[in-house]
Biopython code that builds the backbone (N, CA, C, O; Angstrom):
import numpy as np
from Bio.PDB.StructureBuilder import StructureBuilder

atoms = [
    (1, "MET", "N", (27.016, 130.587, -36.196)),
    (1, "MET", "CA", (27.080, 129.205, -36.637)),
    (1, "MET", "C", (26.451, 129.086, -38.015)),
    (1, "MET", "O", (25.454, 129.730, -38.340)),
    (2, "ASN", "N", (27.071, 128.246, -38.792)),
    (2, "ASN", "CA", (26.490, 128.030, -40.114)),
    (2, "ASN", "C", (25.555, 126.812, -40.082)),
    (2, "ASN", "O", (25.462, 126.112, -39.074)),
    (3, "GLU", "N", (24.887, 126.584, -41.170)),
    (3, "GLU", "CA", (23.866, 125.529, -41.260)),
    (3, "GLU", "C", (24.456, 124.138, -41.031)),
    (3, "GLU", "O", (23.815, 123.296, -40.402)),
    (4, "ASP", "N", (25.657, 123.887, -41.528)),
    (4, "ASP", "CA", (26.296, 122.572, -41.355)),
    (4, "ASP", "C", (26.579, 122.293, -39.883)),
    (4, "ASP", "O", (26.356, 121.176, -39.417)),
    (5, "GLN", "N", (27.060, 123.272, -39.155)),
    (5, "GLN", "CA", (27.353, 123.094, -37.732)),
    (5, "GLN", "C", (26.074, 122.804, -36.945)),
    (5, "GLN", "O", (26.063, 121.946, -36.062)),
    (6, "VAL", "N", (25.019, 123.511, -37.265)),
    (6, "VAL", "CA", (23.745, 123.290, -36.588)),
    (6, "VAL", "C", (23.239, 121.874, -36.889)),
    (6, "VAL", "O", (22.747, 121.188, -35.993)),
    (7, "ASP", "N", (23.356, 121.444, -38.128)),
    (7, "ASP", "CA", (22.919, 120.097, -38.506)),
    (7, "ASP", "C", (23.721, 119.031, -37.755)),
    (7, "ASP", "O", (23.155, 118.051, -37.270)),
    (8, "ARG", "N", (25.041, 119.225, -37.662)),
    (8, "ARG", "CA", (25.884, 118.261, -36.940)),
    (8, "ARG", "C", (25.514, 118.209, -35.468)),
    (8, "ARG", "O", (25.448, 117.130, -34.880)),
    (9, "LEU", "N", (25.272, 119.368, -34.868)),
    (9, "LEU", "CA", (24.871, 119.395, -33.463)),
    (9, "LEU", "C", (23.521, 118.713, -33.251)),
    (9, "LEU", "O", (23.340, 117.987, -32.274)),
    (10, "GLU", "N", (22.592, 118.938, -34.144)),
    (10, "GLU", "CA", (21.290, 118.280, -34.039)),
    (10, "GLU", "C", (21.426, 116.767, -34.173)),
    (10, "GLU", "O", (20.746, 116.016, -33.474)),
    (11, "MET", "N", (22.306, 116.318, -35.073)),
    (11, "MET", "CA", (22.539, 114.886, -35.234)),
    (11, "MET", "C", (23.167, 114.297, -33.977)),
    (11, "MET", "O", (22.782, 113.213, -33.540)),
    (12, "LYS", "N", (24.128, 115.005, -33.395)),
    (12, "LYS", "CA", (24.771, 114.521, -32.169)),
    (12, "LYS", "C", (23.763, 114.427, -31.032)),
    (12, "LYS", "O", (23.764, 113.456, -30.276)),
    (13, "ILE", "N", (22.916, 115.417, -30.910)),
    (13, "ILE", "CA", (21.903, 115.404, -29.857)),
    (13, "ILE", "C", (20.936, 114.238, -30.059)),
    (13, "ILE", "O", (20.583, 113.546, -29.105)),
    (14, "ALA", "N", (20.516, 114.027, -31.292)),
    (14, "ALA", "CA", (19.604, 112.914, -31.584)),
    (14, "ALA", "C", (20.265, 111.581, -31.260)),
    (14, "ALA", "O", (19.627, 110.693, -30.695)),
    (15, "PHE", "N", (21.537, 111.436, -31.612)),
    (15, "PHE", "CA", (22.274, 110.208, -31.314)),
    (15, "PHE", "C", (22.392, 110.002, -29.805)),
    (15, "PHE", "O", (22.202, 108.892, -29.308)),
    (16, "GLN", "N", (22.707, 111.073, -29.082)),
    (16, "GLN", "CA", (22.848, 110.972, -27.634)),
    (16, "GLN", "C", (21.521, 110.635, -26.957)),
    (16, "GLN", "O", (21.493, 109.859, -26.002)),
    (17, "GLU", "N", (20.434, 111.206, -27.438)),
    (17, "GLU", "CA", (19.125, 110.893, -26.878)),
    (17, "GLU", "C", (18.774, 109.426, -27.109)),
    (17, "GLU", "O", (18.242, 108.762, -26.219)),
    (18, "ASP", "N", (19.076, 108.923, -28.308)),
    (18, "ASP", "CA", (18.820, 107.521, -28.620)),
    (18, "ASP", "C", (19.677, 106.612, -27.740)),
    (18, "ASP", "O", (19.185, 105.615, -27.211)),
    (19, "LEU", "N", (20.935, 106.949, -27.588)),
    (19, "LEU", "CA", (21.842, 106.159, -26.760)),
    (19, "LEU", "C", (21.394, 106.178, -25.304)),
    (19, "LEU", "O", (21.432, 105.150, -24.628)),
    (20, "LEU", "N", (20.978, 107.318, -24.826)),
    (20, "LEU", "CA", (20.500, 107.440, -23.452)),
    (20, "LEU", "C", (19.270, 106.566, -23.221)),
    (20, "LEU", "O", (19.152, 105.930, -22.174)),
    (21, "GLN", "N", (18.365, 106.529, -24.178)),
    (21, "GLN", "CA", (17.168, 105.684, -24.062)),
    (21, "GLN", "C", (17.552, 104.209, -24.039)),
    (21, "GLN", "O", (16.993, 103.436, -23.260)),
    (22, "LYS", "N", (18.500, 103.810, -24.887)),
    (22, "LYS", "CA", (18.948, 102.416, -24.905)),
    (22, "LYS", "C", (19.601, 102.035, -23.578)),
    (22, "LYS", "O", (19.368, 100.945, -23.057)),
    (23, "LEU", "N", (20.417, 102.935, -23.036)),
    (23, "LEU", "CA", (21.047, 102.663, -21.749)),
    (23, "LEU", "C", (20.009, 102.565, -20.632)),
    (23, "LEU", "O", (20.120, 101.712, -19.751)),
    (24, "ASP", "N", (19.019, 103.422, -20.668)),
    (24, "ASP", "CA", (17.949, 103.386, -19.676)),
    (24, "ASP", "C", (17.188, 102.068, -19.768)),
    (24, "ASP", "O", (16.865, 101.465, -18.745)),
    (25, "ASP", "N", (16.902, 101.621, -20.980)),
    (25, "ASP", "CA", (16.217, 100.345, -21.173)),
    (25, "ASP", "C", (17.061, 99.188, -20.627)),
    (25, "ASP", "O", (16.529, 98.260, -20.018)),
    (26, "ALA", "N", (18.366, 99.250, -20.847)),
    (26, "ALA", "CA", (19.251, 98.200, -20.354)),
    (26, "ALA", "C", (19.258, 98.171, -18.822)),
    (26, "ALA", "O", (19.287, 97.095, -18.224)),
    (27, "VAL", "N", (19.231, 99.329, -18.196)),
    (27, "VAL", "CA", (19.207, 99.398, -16.733)),
    (27, "VAL", "C", (17.908, 98.792, -16.200)),
    (27, "VAL", "O", (17.924, 98.093, -15.186)),
    (28, "VAL", "N", (16.798, 99.051, -16.866)),
    (28, "VAL", "CA", (15.513, 98.488, -16.444)),
    (28, "VAL", "C", (15.552, 96.962, -16.526)),
    (28, "VAL", "O", (15.114, 96.278, -15.602)),
    (29, "VAL", "N", (16.070, 96.436, -17.617)),
    (29, "VAL", "CA", (16.163, 94.984, -17.785)),
    (29, "VAL", "C", (17.075, 94.388, -16.711)),
    (29, "VAL", "O", (16.748, 93.358, -16.122)),
    (30, "GLN", "N", (18.202, 95.022, -16.459)),
    (30, "GLN", "CA", (19.128, 94.518, -15.444)),
    (30, "GLN", "C", (18.500, 94.552, -14.055)),
    (30, "GLN", "O", (18.720, 93.636, -13.263)),
    (31, "GLN", "N", (17.738, 95.571, -13.749)),
    (31, "GLN", "CA", (17.083, 95.652, -12.447)),
    (31, "GLN", "C", (16.065, 94.520, -12.295)),
    (31, "GLN", "O", (15.946, 93.935, -11.218)),
    (32, "GLN", "N", (15.336, 94.211, -13.360)),
    (32, "GLN", "CA", (14.389, 93.097, -13.313)),
    (32, "GLN", "C", (15.121, 91.777, -13.085)),
    (32, "GLN", "O", (14.653, 90.925, -12.330)),
    (33, "GLN", "N", (16.268, 91.612, -13.738)),
    (33, "GLN", "CA", (17.058, 90.396, -13.556)),
    (33, "GLN", "C", (17.586, 90.303, -12.129)),
    (33, "GLN", "O", (17.594, 89.220, -11.545)),
    (34, "ILE", "N", (18.021, 91.408, -11.570)),
    (34, "ILE", "CA", (18.519, 91.423, -10.191)),
    (34, "ILE", "C", (17.417, 91.021, -9.223)),
    (34, "ILE", "O", (17.650, 90.222, -8.316)),
    (35, "LEU", "N", (16.227, 91.563, -9.405)),
    (35, "LEU", "CA", (15.106, 91.218, -8.528)),
    (35, "LEU", "C", (14.767, 89.731, -8.631)),
    (35, "LEU", "O", (14.497, 89.083, -7.620)),
    (36, "LEU", "N", (14.781, 89.192, -9.843)),
    (36, "LEU", "CA", (14.514, 87.772, -10.035)),
    (36, "LEU", "C", (15.578, 86.921, -9.346)),
    (36, "LEU", "O", (15.256, 85.941, -8.674)),
    (37, "LEU", "N", (16.831, 87.294, -9.511)),
    (37, "LEU", "CA", (17.922, 86.548, -8.883)),
    (37, "LEU", "C", (17.852, 86.619, -7.364)),
    (37, "LEU", "O", (18.132, 85.633, -6.683)),
    (38, "GLU", "N", (17.479, 87.784, -6.829)),
    (38, "GLU", "CA", (17.334, 87.911, -5.379)),
    (38, "GLU", "C", (16.245, 86.971, -4.864)),
    (38, "GLU", "O", (16.406, 86.339, -3.820)),
    (39, "ASP", "N", (15.138, 86.882, -5.600)),
    (39, "ASP", "CA", (14.064, 85.963, -5.211)),
    (39, "ASP", "C", (14.546, 84.512, -5.254)),
    (39, "ASP", "O", (14.239, 83.723, -4.360)),
    (40, "GLN", "N", (15.290, 84.172, -6.283)),
    (40, "GLN", "CA", (15.790, 82.804, -6.403)),
    (40, "GLN", "C", (16.762, 82.472, -5.277)),
    (40, "GLN", "O", (16.723, 81.367, -4.735)),
    (41, "VAL", "N", (17.619, 83.397, -4.923)),
    (41, "VAL", "CA", (18.564, 83.177, -3.833)),
    (41, "VAL", "C", (17.815, 83.001, -2.515)),
    (41, "VAL", "O", (18.181, 82.155, -1.699)),
    (42, "ARG", "N", (16.765, 83.801, -2.305)),
    (42, "ARG", "CA", (15.977, 83.687, -1.083)),
    (42, "ARG", "C", (15.320, 82.314, -0.990)),
    (42, "ARG", "O", (15.353, 81.675, 0.062)),
    (43, "VAL", "N", (14.719, 81.857, -2.101)),
    (43, "VAL", "CA", (14.065, 80.548, -2.111)),
    (43, "VAL", "C", (15.089, 79.439, -1.868)),
    (43, "VAL", "O", (14.834, 78.527, -1.081)),
    (44, "LEU", "N", (16.220, 79.505, -2.521)),
    (44, "LEU", "CA", (17.260, 78.485, -2.332)),
    (44, "LEU", "C", (17.794, 78.491, -0.911)),
    (44, "LEU", "O", (18.074, 77.436, -0.343)),
    (45, "SER", "N", (17.934, 79.663, -0.346)),
    (45, "SER", "CA", (18.403, 79.761, 1.038)),
    (45, "SER", "C", (17.412, 79.123, 1.993)),
    (45, "SER", "O", (17.805, 78.416, 2.921)),
    (46, "GLU", "N", (16.123, 79.369, 1.769)),
    (46, "GLU", "CA", (15.095, 78.753, 2.605)),
    (46, "GLU", "C", (15.108, 77.233, 2.455)),
    (46, "GLU", "O", (14.981, 76.508, 3.441)),
    (47, "GLN", "N", (15.262, 76.757, 1.226)),
    (47, "GLN", "CA", (15.308, 75.311, 0.992)),
    (47, "GLN", "C", (16.523, 74.687, 1.667)),
    (47, "GLN", "O", (16.429, 73.612, 2.258)),
    (48, "LEU", "N", (17.642, 75.355, 1.579)),
    (48, "LEU", "CA", (18.861, 74.854, 2.207)),
    (48, "LEU", "C", (18.708, 74.808, 3.721)),
    (48, "LEU", "O", (19.157, 73.862, 4.369)),
    (49, "GLN", "N", (18.077, 75.826, 4.280)),
    (49, "GLN", "CA", (17.833, 75.845, 5.719)),
    (49, "GLN", "C", (16.928, 74.685, 6.130)),
    (49, "GLN", "O", (17.162, 74.045, 7.156)),
    (50, "GLN", "N", (15.899, 74.417, 5.333)),
    (50, "GLN", "CA", (15.006, 73.293, 5.628)),
    (50, "GLN", "C", (15.746, 71.963, 5.550)),
    (50, "GLN", "O", (15.546, 71.084, 6.389)),
    (51, "ILE", "N", (16.595, 71.821, 4.550)),
    (51, "ILE", "CA", (17.372, 70.592, 4.400)),
    (51, "ILE", "C", (18.312, 70.421, 5.585)),
    (51, "ILE", "O", (18.443, 69.320, 6.119)),
    (52, "ALA", "N", (18.960, 71.489, 5.995)),
    (52, "ALA", "CA", (19.884, 71.412, 7.122)),
    (52, "ALA", "C", (19.142, 71.036, 8.398)),
    (52, "ALA", "O", (19.633, 70.229, 9.187)),
    (53, "THR", "N", (17.974, 71.609, 8.601)),
    (53, "THR", "CA", (17.186, 71.292, 9.788)),
    (53, "THR", "C", (16.734, 69.838, 9.764)),
    (53, "THR", "O", (16.854, 69.133, 10.766)),
    (54, "THR", "N", (16.222, 69.393, 8.639)),
    (54, "THR", "CA", (15.759, 68.013, 8.504)),
    (54, "THR", "C", (16.914, 67.041, 8.684)),
    (54, "THR", "O", (16.768, 66.007, 9.337)),
    (55, "ARG", "N", (18.027, 67.365, 8.122)),
    (55, "ARG", "CA", (19.191, 66.471, 8.200)),
    (55, "ARG", "C", (19.719, 66.401, 9.622)),
    (55, "ARG", "O", (20.088, 65.324, 10.088)),
    (56, "SER", "N", (19.761, 67.531, 10.323)),
    (56, "SER", "CA", (20.281, 67.510, 11.684)),
    (56, "SER", "C", (19.340, 66.731, 12.594)),
    (56, "SER", "O", (19.796, 66.066, 13.525)),
    (57, "ASP", "N", (18.018, 66.802, 12.339)),
    (57, "ASP", "CA", (17.067, 65.998, 13.107)),
    (57, "ASP", "C", (17.286, 64.511, 12.831)),
    (57, "ASP", "O", (17.278, 63.694, 13.752)),
    (58, "ALA", "N", (17.480, 64.172, 11.579)),
    (58, "ALA", "CA", (17.705, 62.772, 11.205)),
    (58, "ALA", "C", (19.034, 62.273, 11.756)),
    (58, "ALA", "O", (19.123, 61.124, 12.189)),
    (59, "MET", "N", (20.050, 63.097, 11.749)),
    (59, "MET", "CA", (21.367, 62.693, 12.238)),
    (59, "MET", "C", (21.341, 62.445, 13.742)),
    (59, "MET", "O", (22.035, 61.554, 14.231)),
    (60, "SER", "N", (20.546, 63.223, 14.483)),
    (60, "SER", "CA", (20.498, 63.025, 15.930)),
    (60, "SER", "C", (19.878, 61.672, 16.257)),
    (60, "SER", "O", (20.267, 61.040, 17.239)),
    (61, "VAL", "N", (18.925, 61.218, 15.454)),
    (61, "VAL", "CA", (18.328, 59.900, 15.651)),
    (61, "VAL", "C", (19.343, 58.826, 15.304)),
    (61, "VAL", "O", (19.443, 57.822, 16.009)),
    (62, "VAL", "N", (20.091, 59.017, 14.240)),
    (62, "VAL", "CA", (21.080, 58.027, 13.804)),
    (62, "VAL", "C", (22.204, 57.918, 14.817)),
    (62, "VAL", "O", (22.729, 56.824, 15.021)),
    (63, "ASP", "N", (22.587, 58.996, 15.450)),
    (63, "ASP", "CA", (23.707, 58.990, 16.382)),
    (63, "ASP", "C", (23.374, 58.388, 17.748)),
    (63, "ASP", "O", (24.284, 58.109, 18.529)),
    (64, "GLU", "N", (22.115, 58.187, 18.044)),
    (64, "GLU", "CA", (21.739, 57.618, 19.336)),
    (64, "GLU", "C", (22.099, 56.132, 19.365)),
    (64, "GLU", "O", (21.912, 55.428, 18.373)),
    (65, "PRO", "N", (22.607, 55.662, 20.481)),
    (65, "PRO", "CA", (22.913, 54.226, 20.572)),
    (65, "PRO", "C", (21.615, 53.418, 20.658)),
    (65, "PRO", "O", (20.599, 53.916, 21.142)),
    (66, "PRO", "N", (21.656, 52.212, 20.202)),
    (66, "PRO", "CA", (20.461, 51.370, 20.290)),
    (66, "PRO", "C", (20.046, 51.180, 21.747)),
    (66, "PRO", "O", (20.885, 51.297, 22.640)),
    (67, "PRO", "N", (18.793, 50.894, 22.002)),
    (67, "PRO", "CA", (18.314, 50.799, 23.383)),
    (67, "PRO", "C", (18.905, 49.632, 24.175)),
    (67, "PRO", "O", (18.875, 49.680, 25.405)),
    (68, "HIS", "N", (19.436, 48.596, 23.543)),
    (68, "HIS", "CA", (19.954, 47.453, 24.299)),
    (68, "HIS", "C", (21.368, 47.699, 24.828)),
    (68, "HIS", "O", (21.926, 46.804, 25.464)),
    (69, "TYR", "N", (21.970, 48.861, 24.599)),
    (69, "TYR", "CA", (23.316, 49.132, 25.135)),
    (69, "TYR", "C", (23.214, 49.666, 26.521)),
    (69, "TYR", "O", (24.234, 49.957, 27.147)),
]
sb = StructureBuilder()
sb.init_structure("model")
sb.init_model(0)
sb.init_chain("A")
sb.init_seg("    ")
for serial, (resi, resn, name, xyz) in enumerate(atoms, 1):
    if name == "N":
        sb.init_residue(resn, " ", resi, " ")
    sb.init_atom(name, np.array(xyz, "f"), 0.0, 1.0, " ", f" {name:<3s}", serial, name[0])
structure = sb.get_structure()
């Protein structure tokens, strides 16, 4: 191999290492976003369950006939 070929290979390796680091950083950021979204979905699901429970309790009272019937 001549000097130019070695230089080109070294440049390609440096570029690939830089690209690999950027991709790794992007994966870390995406994983953090996924964890945050999972937490938000869990909280919203719990809130929705509470609303459904509260509403069904309130609806059962509303559906009862008045005592004078």
